[in-house]
Structure formats: C-alpha cells, structure tokens
C-alpha positions as a Markdown table, in Angstrom:
| # | Residue | x | y | z |
|---|---|---|---|---|
| 1 | Unk | -18.1 | 21.7 | -24.4 |
| 2 | Unk | -15.0 | 22.3 | -22.4 |
| 3 | Unk | -12.8 | 19.7 | -20.7 |
| 4 | Unk | -12.0 | 22.2 | -18.0 |
| 5 | Unk | -15.5 | 21.6 | -16.7 |
| 6 | Unk | -14.5 | 18.2 | -15.5 |
| 7 | Unk | -12.7 | 19.8 | -12.5 |
| 8 | Unk | -15.7 | 20.8 | -10.3 |
| 9 | Unk | -14.8 | 19.6 | -6.8 |
| 10 | Unk | -17.7 | 21.4 | -5.2 |
| 11 | Unk | -20.2 | 19.2 | -7.1 |
| 12 | Unk | -21.1 | 15.8 | -5.8 |
| 13 | Unk | -21.1 | 14.4 | -9.4 |
| 14 | Unk | -17.4 | 15.1 | -9.6 |
| 15 | Unk | -16.7 | 12.9 | -6.6 |
| 16 | Unk | -19.0 | 10.2 | -7.9 |
| 17 | Unk | -16.9 | 10.2 | -11.1 |
| 18 | Unk | -13.7 | 10.0 | -9.1 |
| 19 | Unk | -15.1 | 7.1 | -7.0 |
| 20 | Unk | -16.3 | 5.2 | -10.1 |
| 21 | Unk | -12.9 | 5.6 | -11.8 |
| 22 | Unk | -11.0 | 4.6 | -8.7 |
| 23 | Unk | -13.1 | 1.4 | -8.2 |
| 24 | Unk | -12.7 | 0.6 | -11.9 |
| 25 | Unk | -8.9 | 0.9 | -11.6 |
| 26 | Unk | -9.0 | -1.3 | -8.5 |
| 27 | Unk | -11.0 | -3.9 | -10.3 |
| 28 | Unk | -8.6 | -3.8 | -13.3 |
| 29 | Unk | -5.7 | -4.3 | -10.9 |
| 30 | Unk | -7.4 | -7.3 | -9.2 |
| 31 | Unk | -8.1 | -8.9 | -12.6 |
| 32 | Unk | -4.5 | -8.6 | -13.6 |
| 33 | Unk | -2.8 | -9.4 | -10.3 |
| 34 | Unk | -4.9 | -11.9 | -8.4 |
| 35 | Unk | -5.5 | -15.5 | -9.4 |
| 36 | Unk | -9.3 | -15.3 | -9.7 |
| 37 | Unk | -11.4 | -18.3 | -10.7 |
| 38 | Unk | -14.1 | -18.2 | -13.5 |
| 39 | Unk | -17.2 | -16.9 | -11.7 |
| 40 | Unk | -15.3 | -14.5 | -9.5 |
| 41 | Unk | -13.3 | -13.2 | -12.5 |
| 42 | Unk | -16.6 | -12.6 | -14.4 |
| 43 | Unk | -18.2 | -10.7 | -11.4 |
| 44 | Unk | -15.1 | -8.5 | -10.9 |
| 45 | Unk | -14.9 | -7.8 | -14.6 |
| 46 | Unk | -18.6 | -6.9 | -14.8 |
| 47 | Unk | -18.3 | -4.6 | -11.8 |
| 48 | Unk | -15.2 | -3.0 | -13.3 |
| 49 | Unk | -17.0 | -2.4 | -16.6 |
| 50 | Unk | -20.1 | -1.0 | -14.8 |
| 51 | Unk | -17.9 | 1.4 | -12.8 |
| 52 | Unk | -16.1 | 2.5 | -15.9 |
| 53 | Unk | -19.4 | 3.2 | -17.6 |
| 54 | Unk | -20.7 | 5.1 | -14.6 |
| 55 | Unk | -17.5 | 7.2 | -14.5 |
| 56 | Unk | -17.8 | 8.0 | -18.2 |
| 57 | Unk | -21.5 | 9.0 | -17.8 |
| 58 | Unk | -20.7 | 11.2 | -14.8 |
| 59 | Unk | -17.8 | 12.9 | -16.8 |
| 60 | Unk | -20.1 | 13.4 | -19.8 |
| 61 | Unk | -22.7 | 15.1 | -17.6 |
| 62 | Unk | -20.0 | 17.3 | -16.0 |
| 63 | Unk | -18.7 | 18.4 | -19.4 |
| 64 | Unk | -22.0 | 19.0 | -21.1 |
| 65 | Unk | -24.1 | 20.6 | -18.4 |
| 66 | Unk | -23.7 | 24.3 | -17.9 |
| 67 | Unk | -21.5 | 25.2 | -14.9 |
| 68 | Unk | -23.2 | 25.8 | -11.6 |
| 69 | Unk | -23.7 | 29.5 | -10.6 |
| 70 | Unk | -21.0 | 30.6 | -8.3 |
| 71 | Unk | -22.1 | 32.4 | -5.3 |
C-alpha cells in the first residue's frame, strides 16, 4: 500500500474523493461560522460526516487497488 497512489488525477475516483473532502470542509466551515438552528445544524453535520466517510472510502480504494495500466 503506497500513499503515492492517492494522486491519480486521470481516475474519476480521485475527483470523487476531492469533491467529498471539499464538501466536508465546506460543511465544517458552515457549522463553525454560521448561526444554525438545531435541525439545520444536525442536517449539515450529518451531511458533512457522510462526505467525510465517502472521501475516506474513496481514498482507501485508491490506495489499496492496483494502479491502472498506463497506455
């Protein structure tokens, strides 16, 4: 398992990981910066956690799968 396999911009899974992590960061910023009420806070927090889990899963798949054949 090599961490250098995370950088695979030619694979769609790489961009899915980037998008999930970006959305998770945006949700974390909203939770810290905006005055959100109870239900809205819970929804944003849940979506941020789901995005974080999706990004981690995509990263795990990129690291553990064999690299795509170049050609």
